[in-house]
PyMOL Python script that loads the backbone (N, CA, C, O; Angstrom):
from pymol import cmd

cmd.read_pdbstr("""\
ATOM      1  N   MET A   1     -23.837  27.500  -4.130  1.00  0.00           N
ATOM      2  CA  MET A   1     -23.425  26.388  -3.263  1.00  0.00           C
ATOM      3  C   MET A   1     -21.951  26.052  -3.456  1.00  0.00           C
ATOM      4  O   MET A   1     -21.558  24.888  -3.387  1.00  0.00           O
ATOM      5  N   TRP A   2     -21.148  27.068  -3.697  1.00  0.00           N
ATOM      6  CA  TRP A   2     -19.710  26.827  -3.878  1.00  0.00           C
ATOM      7  C   TRP A   2     -19.093  26.285  -2.603  1.00  0.00           C
ATOM      8  O   TRP A   2     -18.125  25.526  -2.658  1.00  0.00           O
ATOM      9  N   TYR A   3     -19.641  26.665  -1.452  1.00  0.00           N
ATOM     10  CA  TYR A   3     -19.068  26.234  -0.177  1.00  0.00           C
ATOM     11  C   TYR A   3     -19.204  24.724   0.002  1.00  0.00           C
ATOM     12  O   TYR A   3     -18.336  24.089   0.601  1.00  0.00           O
ATOM     13  N   PHE A   4     -20.296  24.143  -0.518  1.00  0.00           N
ATOM     14  CA  PHE A   4     -20.479  22.693  -0.409  1.00  0.00           C
ATOM     15  C   PHE A   4     -19.398  21.957  -1.186  1.00  0.00           C
ATOM     16  O   PHE A   4     -18.820  20.988  -0.693  1.00  0.00           O
ATOM     17  N   ALA A   5     -19.127  22.417  -2.399  1.00  0.00           N
ATOM     18  CA  ALA A   5     -18.079  21.791  -3.205  1.00  0.00           C
ATOM     19  C   ALA A   5     -16.711  21.991  -2.559  1.00  0.00           C
ATOM     20  O   ALA A   5     -15.861  21.103  -2.615  1.00  0.00           O
ATOM     21  N   TRP A   6     -16.499  23.146  -1.950  1.00  0.00           N
ATOM     22  CA  TRP A   6     -15.212  23.432  -1.310  1.00  0.00           C
ATOM     23  C   TRP A   6     -14.997  22.503  -0.118  1.00  0.00           C
ATOM     24  O   TRP A   6     -13.923  21.918   0.028  1.00  0.00           O
ATOM     25  N   ILE A   7     -16.015  22.366   0.735  1.00  0.00           N
ATOM     26  CA  ILE A   7     -15.900  21.491   1.917  1.00  0.00           C
ATOM     27  C   ILE A   7     -15.754  20.037   1.480  1.00  0.00           C
ATOM     28  O   ILE A   7     -14.982  19.283   2.073  1.00  0.00           O
ATOM     29  N   LEU A   8     -16.496  19.643   0.441  1.00  0.00           N
ATOM     30  CA  LEU A   8     -16.390  18.273  -0.051  1.00  0.00           C
ATOM     31  C   LEU A   8     -14.982  18.011  -0.572  1.00  0.00           C
ATOM     32  O   LEU A   8     -14.421  16.944  -0.321  1.00  0.00           O
ATOM     33  N   GLY A   9     -14.410  18.959  -1.288  1.00  0.00           N
ATOM     34  CA  GLY A   9     -13.052  18.794  -1.799  1.00  0.00           C
ATOM     35  C   GLY A   9     -12.026  18.704  -0.686  1.00  0.00           C
ATOM     36  O   GLY A   9     -11.108  17.885  -0.751  1.00  0.00           O
ATOM     37  N   ILE A  10     -12.173  19.543   0.342  1.00  0.00           N
ATOM     38  CA  ILE A  10     -11.247  19.491   1.480  1.00  0.00           C
ATOM     39  C   ILE A  10     -11.372  18.143   2.191  1.00  0.00           C
ATOM     40  O   ILE A  10     -10.367  17.547   2.578  1.00  0.00           O
ATOM     41  N   GLY A  11     -12.588  17.671   2.360  1.00  0.00           N
ATOM     42  CA  GLY A  11     -12.806  16.380   3.024  1.00  0.00           C
ATOM     43  C   GLY A  11     -12.194  15.231   2.240  1.00  0.00           C
ATOM     44  O   GLY A  11     -11.575  14.339   2.821  1.00  0.00           O
ATOM     45  N   LEU A  12     -12.365  15.248   0.927  1.00  0.00           N
ATOM     46  CA  LEU A  12     -11.784  14.182   0.112  1.00  0.00           C
ATOM     47  C   LEU A  12     -10.265  14.239   0.139  1.00  0.00           C
ATOM     48  O   LEU A  12      -9.609  13.198   0.172  1.00  0.00           O
ATOM     49  N   ALA A  13      -9.696  15.440   0.125  1.00  0.00           N
ATOM     50  CA  ALA A  13      -8.243  15.578   0.170  1.00  0.00           C
ATOM     51  C   ALA A  13      -7.698  15.059   1.500  1.00  0.00           C
ATOM     52  O   ALA A  13      -6.690  14.354   1.526  1.00  0.00           O
ATOM     53  N   CYS A  14      -8.357  15.403   2.596  1.00  0.00           N
ATOM     54  CA  CYS A  14      -7.911  14.910   3.910  1.00  0.00           C
ATOM     55  C   CYS A  14      -8.063  13.398   3.989  1.00  0.00           C
ATOM     56  O   CYS A  14      -7.188  12.713   4.519  1.00  0.00           O
ATOM     57  N   GLY A  15      -9.155  12.879   3.473  1.00  0.00           N
ATOM     58  CA  GLY A  15      -9.362  11.428   3.484  1.00  0.00           C
ATOM     59  C   GLY A  15      -8.303  10.706   2.667  1.00  0.00           C
ATOM     60  O   GLY A  15      -7.808   9.657   3.078  1.00  0.00           O
ATOM     61  N   ALA A  16      -7.951  11.260   1.512  1.00  0.00           N
ATOM     62  CA  ALA A  16      -6.916  10.641   0.686  1.00  0.00           C
ATOM     63  C   ALA A  16      -5.574  10.677   1.400  1.00  0.00           C
ATOM     64  O   ALA A  16      -4.809   9.716   1.326  1.00  0.00           O
ATOM     65  N   GLY A  17      -5.281  11.773   2.091  1.00  0.00           N
ATOM     66  CA  GLY A  17      -4.024  11.865   2.833  1.00  0.00           C
ATOM     67  C   GLY A  17      -3.956  10.849   3.961  1.00  0.00           C
ATOM     68  O   GLY A  17      -2.910  10.240   4.184  1.00  0.00           O
ATOM     69  N   ILE A  18      -5.055  10.660   4.669  1.00  0.00           N
ATOM     70  CA  ILE A  18      -5.083   9.688   5.768  1.00  0.00           C
ATOM     71  C   ILE A  18      -4.924   8.273   5.227  1.00  0.00           C
ATOM     72  O   ILE A  18      -4.165   7.478   5.781  1.00  0.00           O
ATOM     73  N   LEU A  19      -5.635   7.954   4.147  1.00  0.00           N
ATOM     74  CA  LEU A  19      -5.508   6.616   3.560  1.00  0.00           C
ATOM     75  C   LEU A  19      -4.095   6.381   3.049  1.00  0.00           C
ATOM     76  O   LEU A  19      -3.571   5.275   3.182  1.00  0.00           O
ATOM     77  N   ASN A  20      -3.470   7.398   2.469  1.00  0.00           N
ATOM     78  CA  ASN A  20      -2.103   7.280   1.978  1.00  0.00           C
ATOM     79  C   ASN A  20      -1.148   6.996   3.127  1.00  0.00           C
ATOM     80  O   ASN A  20      -0.265   6.147   3.003  1.00  0.00           O
ATOM     81  N   ALA A  21      -1.313   7.699   4.245  1.00  0.00           N
ATOM     82  CA  ALA A  21      -0.444   7.483   5.405  1.00  0.00           C
ATOM     83  C   ALA A  21      -0.628   6.073   5.960  1.00  0.00           C
ATOM     84  O   ALA A  21       0.352   5.410   6.300  1.00  0.00           O
ATOM     85  N   LEU A  22      -1.867   5.615   6.053  1.00  0.00           N
ATOM     86  CA  LEU A  22      -2.110   4.265   6.569  1.00  0.00           C
ATOM     87  C   LEU A  22      -1.527   3.217   5.629  1.00  0.00           C
ATOM     88  O   LEU A  22      -0.964   2.224   6.088  1.00  0.00           O
ATOM     89  N   TRP A  23      -1.655   3.425   4.315  1.00  0.00           N
ATOM     90  CA  TRP A  23      -1.120   2.464   3.353  1.00  0.00           C
ATOM     91  C   TRP A  23       0.399   2.386   3.464  1.00  0.00           C
ATOM     92  O   TRP A  23       0.973   1.298   3.422  1.00  0.00           O
ATOM     93  N   HIS A  24       1.050   3.541   3.605  1.00  0.00           N
ATOM     94  CA  HIS A  24       2.509   3.554   3.718  1.00  0.00           C
ATOM     95  C   HIS A  24       2.967   2.883   5.005  1.00  0.00           C
ATOM     96  O   HIS A  24       4.000   2.213   5.011  1.00  0.00           O
ATOM     97  N   GLU A  25       2.225   3.047   6.091  1.00  0.00           N
ATOM     98  CA  GLU A  25       2.611   2.425   7.354  1.00  0.00           C
ATOM     99  C   GLU A  25       2.569   0.909   7.252  1.00  0.00           C
ATOM    100  O   GLU A  25       3.357   0.229   7.910  1.00  0.00           O
ATOM    101  N   THR A  26       1.669   0.368   6.443  1.00  0.00           N
ATOM    102  CA  THR A  26       1.539  -1.083   6.357  1.00  0.00           C
ATOM    103  C   THR A  26       2.397  -1.685   5.252  1.00  0.00           C
ATOM    104  O   THR A  26       2.669  -2.885   5.290  1.00  0.00           O
ATOM    105  N   HIS A  27       2.836  -0.899   4.268  1.00  0.00           N
ATOM    106  CA  HIS A  27       3.545  -1.457   3.122  1.00  0.00           C
ATOM    107  C   HIS A  27       5.026  -1.103   3.057  1.00  0.00           C
ATOM    108  O   HIS A  27       5.766  -1.728   2.297  1.00  0.00           O
ATOM    109  N   LEU A  28       5.478  -0.123   3.829  1.00  0.00           N
ATOM    110  CA  LEU A  28       6.896   0.217   3.791  1.00  0.00           C
ATOM    111  C   LEU A  28       7.677  -0.719   4.704  1.00  0.00           C
ATOM    112  O   LEU A  28       7.144  -1.173   5.717  1.00  0.00           O
ATOM    113  N   PRO A  29       8.928  -1.017   4.367  1.00  0.00           N
ATOM    114  CA  PRO A  29       9.740  -1.886   5.229  1.00  0.00           C
ATOM    115  C   PRO A  29      10.037  -1.219   6.565  1.00  0.00           C
ATOM    116  O   PRO A  29      10.109   0.006   6.659  1.00  0.00           O
ATOM    117  N   ASP A  30      10.207  -2.031   7.585  1.00  0.00           N
ATOM    118  CA  ASP A  30      10.483  -1.514   8.927  1.00  0.00           C
ATOM    119  C   ASP A  30      11.930  -1.054   9.009  1.00  0.00           C
ATOM    120  O   ASP A  30      12.829  -1.864   8.782  1.00  0.00           O
ATOM    121  N   PRO A  31      12.198   0.218   9.325  1.00  0.00           N
ATOM    122  CA  PRO A  31      13.584   0.703   9.388  1.00  0.00           C
ATOM    123  C   PRO A  31      14.343   0.142  10.584  1.00  0.00           C
ATOM    124  O   PRO A  31      15.559   0.316  10.667  1.00  0.00           O
ATOM    125  N   GLY A  32      13.660  -0.527  11.513  1.00  0.00           N
ATOM    126  CA  GLY A  32      14.329  -1.068  12.688  1.00  0.00           C
ATOM    127  C   GLY A  32      15.159  -2.304  12.374  1.00  0.00           C
ATOM    128  O   GLY A  32      16.026  -2.679  13.162  1.00  0.00           O
ATOM    129  N   GLY A  33      14.912  -2.932  11.252  1.00  0.00           N
ATOM    130  CA  GLY A  33      15.668  -4.125  10.882  1.00  0.00           C
ATOM    131  C   GLY A  33      15.264  -5.343  11.708  1.00  0.00           C
ATOM    132  O   GLY A  33      16.114  -6.168  12.046  1.00  0.00           O
ATOM    133  N   ALA A  34      13.992  -5.463  12.035  1.00  0.00           N
ATOM    134  CA  ALA A  34      13.529  -6.575  12.868  1.00  0.00           C
ATOM    135  C   ALA A  34      13.550  -7.898  12.098  1.00  0.00           C
ATOM    136  O   ALA A  34      13.558  -8.971  12.703  1.00  0.00           O
ATOM    137  N   ASP A  35      13.559  -7.820  10.760  1.00  0.00           N
ATOM    138  CA  ASP A  35      13.524  -9.059   9.976  1.00  0.00           C
ATOM    139  C   ASP A  35      14.909  -9.630   9.715  1.00  0.00           C
ATOM    140  O   ASP A  35      15.033 -10.625   9.001  1.00  0.00           O
ATOM    141  N   GLU A  36      15.929  -9.042  10.263  1.00  0.00           N
ATOM    142  CA  GLU A  36      17.286  -9.541  10.038  1.00  0.00           C
ATOM    143  C   GLU A  36      17.698 -10.514  11.128  1.00  0.00           C
ATOM    144  O   GLU A  36      18.813 -11.036  11.101  1.00  0.00           O
TER     145      GLU A  36
END
""", "prot")
cmd.dss("prot")
cmd.show_as("cartoon", "prot")
cmd.util.cbc("prot")
cmd.orient("prot")
């Protein structure tokens, strides 16, 4: 059942990447300078 572990690992890696991108979008400062 190596394929199950492989697919699970790929899914977790993709999920972590998506969560990381969403977190950065909400926590990084806006480069447009709208708060000035």
